[in-house]
C-alpha positions in Angstrom: 98.2 34.5 -13.7 96.0 31.6 -12.6 97.2 31.6 -9.0 96.1 29.3 -6.2 92.4 29.2 -7.1 90.0 28.8 -4.3 86.2 29.2 -4.0 84.0 31.5 -2.1 80.3 31.1 -1.6 78.1 34.2 -2.0 74.4 34.6 -1.2 72.3 36.1 -3.9 68.7 37.2 -3.3 66.2 35.3 -5.4 62.6 36.1 -4.6 62.0 35.5 -0.9 64.9 33.2 -0.3 68.7 33.1 -0.8 70.7 30.6 -2.8 74.3 29.7 -2.9 76.4 30.5 -6.0 80.0 29.4 -6.2 82.5 31.9 -7.7 86.1 31.0 -8.4 88.9 33.5 -7.8 92.2 34.0 -6.2 92.5 34.1 -2.4 94.6 37.2 -2.8 91.7 39.1 -4.3 92.7 42.7 -4.7 92.3 45.3 -7.4 95.8 45.0 -8.8 96.1 41.2 -9.1 92.9 39.5 -8.0 90.6 41.2 -10.6 92.8 40.0 -13.4 92.6 36.5 -12.0 88.9 36.8 -11.6 88.6 37.8 -15.3 90.8 35.0 -16.4 88.9 32.4 -14.5 85.4 33.6 -15.6 85.8 35.2 -19.0 88.7 33.6 -21.0 89.1 30.6 -23.2 92.3 29.6 -21.4 95.5 28.5 -23.1 94.2 26.4 -25.9 93.4 27.0 -29.5 90.2 24.9 -29.5 86.7 26.2 -29.5 87.0 27.1 -25.9 84.7 27.3 -23.0 84.1 30.9 -22.1 83.8 34.3 -23.7 87.2 35.5 -24.8 90.1 33.6 -26.3 93.5 34.8 -25.0 96.9 33.7 -26.3 99.5 31.7 -24.5 101.6 34.8 -24.0 98.7 36.7 -22.2 100.9 37.1 -19.2 103.5 38.9 -21.3 100.8 41.1 -22.9 99.6 42.1 -19.4 103.1 43.6 -18.8 101.9 46.4 -21.1 100.2 49.0 -18.9 97.2 49.6 -21.1 96.4 45.9 -21.5 96.7 45.3 -17.8 94.6 48.3 -16.8 91.8 47.4 -19.3 91.8 43.8 -18.0 91.6 45.1 -14.4 88.7 47.4 -15.3 86.7 44.5 -16.8 87.4 42.2 -13.9 86.5 44.9 -11.3 83.3 45.8 -13.2 82.3 42.2 -13.3 82.8 41.9 -9.6 81.0 45.1 -9.0 77.9 43.8 -10.8 78.1 40.3 -9.2 78.4 41.6 -5.7 76.6 44.9 -6.2 79.7 46.5 -4.8 80.2 50.3 -4.9 83.9 49.7 -4.0 84.6 47.6 -7.1 82.5 49.9 -9.2 84.7 52.9 -8.2 87.8 50.8 -8.9 86.5 49.6 -12.3 85.8 53.2 -13.3 89.2 54.4 -12.1 91.1 51.6 -14.0 88.9 52.3 -17.1 90.0 55.9 -17.1 93.6 55.0 -16.6 93.4 52.5 -19.4 92.1 55.1 -21.8 94.9 57.5 -20.9 97.5 54.8 -21.4 96.0 53.7 -24.7 96.2 57.3 -25.9 99.8 57.4 -25.0 100.4 54.1 -26.7 98.6 55.2 -29.8 100.8 58.3 -30.1 104.0 56.3 -29.7 103.0 54.1 -32.7 105.3 51.3 -31.7 104.8 48.2 -33.9 105.6 45.8 -31.0 102.6 47.1 -29.1 99.9 46.2 -31.7 98.7 43.1 -29.8 98.4 45.1 -26.6 96.5 47.8 -28.4 94.1 45.4 -29.9 93.4 43.6 -26.7 93.1 46.8 -24.8 90.4 48.2 -27.1 88.5 44.9 -27.2 88.4 44.8 -23.4 87.4 48.4 -23.1 84.5 47.6 -25.3 83.5 44.7 -23.1 83.7 47.1 -20.1 80.9 49.1 -21.7 78.8 46.0 -22.0 79.3 45.2 -18.4 78.7 48.8 -17.3 75.6 49.4 -19.4 72.4 50.4 -17.7 70.5 51.7 -20.7 70.2 51.1 -24.4 71.7 54.5 -25.2 75.0 53.6 -23.4 75.8 51.2 -26.2 77.5 54.2 -27.8 80.7 53.5 -25.9 80.7 49.8 -27.0 80.1 50.9 -30.6 82.9 53.5 -30.4 85.4 50.9 -29.3 84.3 48.4 -31.9 84.8 51.2 -34.5 88.3 51.7 -33.2 89.1 48.1 -33.7 87.7 48.3 -37.2 90.0 51.2 -37.9 93.0 49.3 -36.6 92.2 46.4 -38.8 91.6 48.6 -41.8 95.0 50.3 -41.4 97.0 47.2 -40.7 94.9 44.4 -42.2 97.7 42.0 -43.3 99.6 42.3 -40.1 96.7 41.3 -37.9 95.9 38.4 -40.2 99.5 37.2 -40.0 99.3 36.1 -36.3 97.1 33.7 -34.5 96.3 36.3 -31.9 95.4 38.9 -34.5 93.1 36.5 -36.4 91.3 35.4 -33.3 90.9 38.9 -31.9 89.4 39.8 -35.3 86.9 37.0 -34.9 86.1 38.1 -31.4 85.7 41.7 -32.5 83.6 40.8 -35.5 81.4 38.6 -33.3 80.6 41.6 -31.2 80.2 44.0 -34.1 77.7 41.6 -35.8 75.7 41.4 -32.6 75.6 45.2 -32.3 74.5 45.5 -35.9 71.7 43.0 -35.5 70.4 44.7 -32.3 70.5 48.2 -33.8 69.2 47.1 -37.3 72.3 48.5 -39.0 74.9 47.1 -41.4 78.0 45.5 -40.1 80.9 47.9 -40.5 82.9 47.3 -43.7 86.1 46.2 -41.8 84.2 43.2 -40.4 82.2 42.3 -43.5 84.8 40.5 -45.6 85.2 36.7 -45.5 88.4 35.5 -43.8 90.6 33.7 -46.3 94.0 34.9 -45.4 94.8 33.0 -42.2 98.5 32.4 -42.2 98.1 29.2 -40.1 95.8 26.2 -40.6 92.3 27.0 -39.3 90.3 24.4 -37.4 86.9 23.1 -38.7 85.3 24.7 -35.6 86.6 28.1 -36.4 85.6 27.8 -40.0 82.1 26.7 -39.0 81.8 29.7 -36.7 83.1 31.9 -39.5 80.5 30.7 -42.0 77.8 31.4 -39.4 79.1 34.9 -39.0 79.0 35.6 -42.7 75.3 34.5 -42.8 74.6 36.8 -39.8 76.4 39.7 -41.6 74.1 39.2 -44.6 71.0 39.1 -42.3 72.1 42.4 -40.7 72.4 43.9 -44.2 68.9 42.8 -45.2 67.5 43.9 -41.8 69.0 47.3 -42.3 67.7 47.5 -45.8 64.2 46.7 -44.5 64.4 49.4 -41.9 65.7 52.1 -44.2 64.2 51.3 -47.6 61.2 49.3 -46.6 59.8 46.0 -48.1 60.3 45.2 -51.8 60.0 42.1 -54.0 63.8 42.1 -54.4 64.2 42.1 -50.6 61.7 39.3 -50.3 63.7 37.2 -52.7 67.0 37.9 -50.9 65.4 37.0 -47.6 64.2 33.7 -49.0 67.6 32.9 -50.4 69.1 33.6 -47.0 66.7 31.5 -45.0 67.4 28.5 -47.3 71.1 29.0 -46.7 70.6 29.3 -42.9 68.6 26.1 -43.0 71.4 24.3 -44.8 74.2 25.7 -42.5 74.3 22.6 -40.4 74.8 20.2 -43.3 78.6 20.8 -43.5 79.3 20.9 -39.7 82.1 18.8 -38.3 81.0 15.9 -36.1 82.0 17.7 -32.9 79.1 20.1 -33.5 76.4 17.5 -32.9 74.6 17.7 -29.5 72.8 15.2 -27.3 69.1 15.8 -26.5 68.1 15.2 -22.8 64.7 15.4 -21.3 65.2 17.0 -17.9 61.8 18.4 -16.9 59.1 15.9 -17.7 56.6 17.7 -15.5 57.0 21.1 -17.1 53.7 22.5 -18.3 55.5 24.3 -21.1 56.4 22.7 -24.4 59.6 24.7 -24.8 61.1 23.9 -21.3 61.3 20.1 -21.1 64.8 19.6 -22.5 68.3 20.5 -21.4 70.7 19.6 -24.2 74.4 19.0 -24.0 77.1 20.4 -26.4 80.8 19.6 -26.6 81.6 23.3 -25.9 79.7 26.4 -24.9 81.0 28.2 -28.0 79.3 25.6 -30.2 76.0 26.0 -28.4 76.4 29.8 -28.8 76.9 29.6 -32.6 74.0 27.2 -33.0 71.8 29.6 -31.1 72.9 32.5 -33.3 71.8 30.6 -36.4 68.5 29.7 -34.8 67.9 33.2 -33.7 68.8 34.4 -37.2 66.2 32.1 -38.7 63.5 33.5 -36.4 64.4 37.1 -37.3 64.5 36.2 -41.0 61.0 34.5 -40.7 59.5 37.7 -39.3 61.2 39.8 -42.0 59.8 37.6 -44.7 56.4 37.7 -43.2 56.4 41.5 -42.9 57.7 41.9 -46.4 55.2 39.5 -47.9 52.3 41.5 -46.4 53.5 44.7 -47.9 54.3 43.4 -51.4 51.7 40.6 -51.6 50.2 41.8 -54.9 53.5 41.3 -56.7 54.1 37.9 -55.1 50.9 36.2 -55.9 52.4 34.1 -58.6 55.5 33.3 -56.6 56.0 30.4 -54.2 58.8 29.4 -51.9 59.8 26.2 -50.1 59.3 28.1 -46.8 56.1 30.0 -47.5 54.1 27.7 -45.1 56.3 28.9 -42.2 55.2 32.5 -42.4 52.2 32.9 -44.6 49.7 33.3 -41.8 52.1 34.9 -39.3 51.6 32.0 -36.9 54.0 30.1 -34.6 54.5 27.1 -36.9 56.0 23.8 -35.9 59.3 24.7 -37.6 59.5 27.8 -35.4 58.5 25.9 -32.3 61.4 23.5 -32.9 63.8 26.5 -33.1 62.4 27.9 -29.9 62.7 24.5 -28.1 66.3 24.1 -29.3 67.2 27.6 -28.0 65.4 27.1 -24.6 67.1 23.7 -24.3 70.5 25.5 -24.1 69.4 27.4 -21.0 70.9 25.8 -17.9 68.4 24.6 -15.3 70.2 26.9 -12.9 68.8 29.9 -14.7 65.3 28.7 -15.4 62.4 30.3 -13.5 61.6 27.1 -11.7 63.2 23.7 -11.8 61.1 22.2 -9.0 59.7 19.7 -11.4 63.0 18.7 -13.0 63.9 15.0 -13.0 65.8 14.4 -9.8 67.8 11.7 -11.5 69.4 14.2 -13.9 71.8 17.1 -12.9 72.2 18.3 -16.5 72.3 22.0 -16.6 71.8 22.3 -12.8 75.3 23.6 -11.9 76.2 27.2 -12.1 77.6 28.1 -15.6 80.8 29.9 -16.0 80.0 33.6 -15.8 81.3 34.5 -19.2 79.2 32.0 -21.1 76.0 33.5 -19.6 76.3 36.6 -21.9 75.8 34.3 -24.9 72.3 33.4 -23.7 70.9 36.9 -23.7 70.4 37.7 -27.4 68.7 34.3 -28.3 66.4 34.6 -25.2 65.4 38.2 -26.3 64.8 37.1 -29.8 62.5 34.2 -28.6 60.6 36.5 -26.2 60.2 39.2 -28.9 59.0 36.7 -31.5 55.9 37.5 -33.4 52.9 35.6 -32.0 54.9 34.2 -29.1 52.5 32.8 -26.4 52.2 35.0 -23.3 53.4 32.1 -21.1 56.6 31.9 -23.3 57.3 35.6 -23.0 56.8 35.4 -19.2 59.1 32.4 -19.0 61.8 34.3 -21.0 61.4 37.4 -18.9 61.7 35.3 -15.7 64.9 33.6 -17.1 66.5 37.0 -17.9 65.6 38.5 -14.5 66.9 35.4 -12.7 70.2 35.7 -14.6 70.4 39.4 -13.5 69.6 38.4 -9.9 72.3 35.7 -9.7 75.1 37.3 -11.8 74.4 41.0 -11.8 74.6 41.1 -15.6 72.8 44.4 -16.3 72.2 43.5 -20.0 69.9 40.6 -18.8 67.6 43.0 -17.0 67.6 45.4 -19.9 66.6 42.5 -22.2 63.9 41.5 -19.8 62.4 45.0 -19.8 62.5 45.1 -23.7 60.7 41.8 -23.9 58.0 43.0 -21.4 57.3 46.0 -23.6 57.7 44.2 -27.0 54.6 44.3 -29.2 55.5 41.4 -31.4 58.5 42.5 -33.5 62.0 41.2 -32.9 64.2 42.7 -30.3 64.6 46.5 -30.7 67.9 48.4 -30.2 
């Protein structure tokens, strides 16, 4: 599948000038084979069981799975849509939509057959069709397709729970699906679907410390989504206030039990920056680890705002209460603790995507190279949370918007522009659906 990789250099408009961005793909780039290769090189974790480098983990027998028509068509649709966005190509857009339609038809046929041997192909097909919706999206309302596909995966897992837990592929696809489902719930302020709520304790094979650390983080995010939905539907209450404080303490302690591989090195890479949040460019052992760290940091920022809003509404019943974290939200200000979270998140943004790196230290090339396309999606939610943070300085919001718009200009990722528009119109609450 990974055939004779070569490089092509494209020009991408950025303001009044053009810059070079290197994209890796097969020299035989065509819709039937090349787009699969493009997807594999830019969006997969490769053939290892480690924490990975990109967006999706695929099994060692991915080539065999692609022999199934539905899995192959769904992969082609994702690869073609990514190329359509990257190159702003109407040709690849048409091909992406065509393969998406064919994949849906093939999936329906596969579902009717109900062949047990096809379950891995079905799971990957539905997962990739959901990601197609993410790539294709031009509006918040279009998340319905993504939500529908995630619901389909939840139904598959609910029907054949033990079977999917019994294989390495099934367990990892569950983790990937739940990751997306949790993100969707947090963005829409709804609960995580029941199929993805339960802790994973039935892995049939030994699970790495990295996977368990990520799993623990997802359980905390699931709890945050539940409390956020409760706040939206039922409103503030003393009980909600207590639950949020319990959660924030747990989020704060999450890093205490991390394996040593989850530590990161701090690098000052922009000494001349006028912004306190943009002077560092930290290095992590794997992009997945950086991503999970940012999810926990973003969750803390969301929880702080919920605690503050809840305390304002139920202050009379809380007068005699105190918490270890009350100083972080009592006045609704951007406290030092929150500033540190913002700095840590912004330090994961590669220099390549920052609005201006003209003042960056020329002795350091940390973060200056173009990131793998798949990892870029992991930056969007944390950036939007920071830009939508209560009492965020105007300069910070502008910096975040410029980062998101630059990501869109370079990669064509539509979600980045949508997030930038939301931050522009945000009135101080966390990211809206």
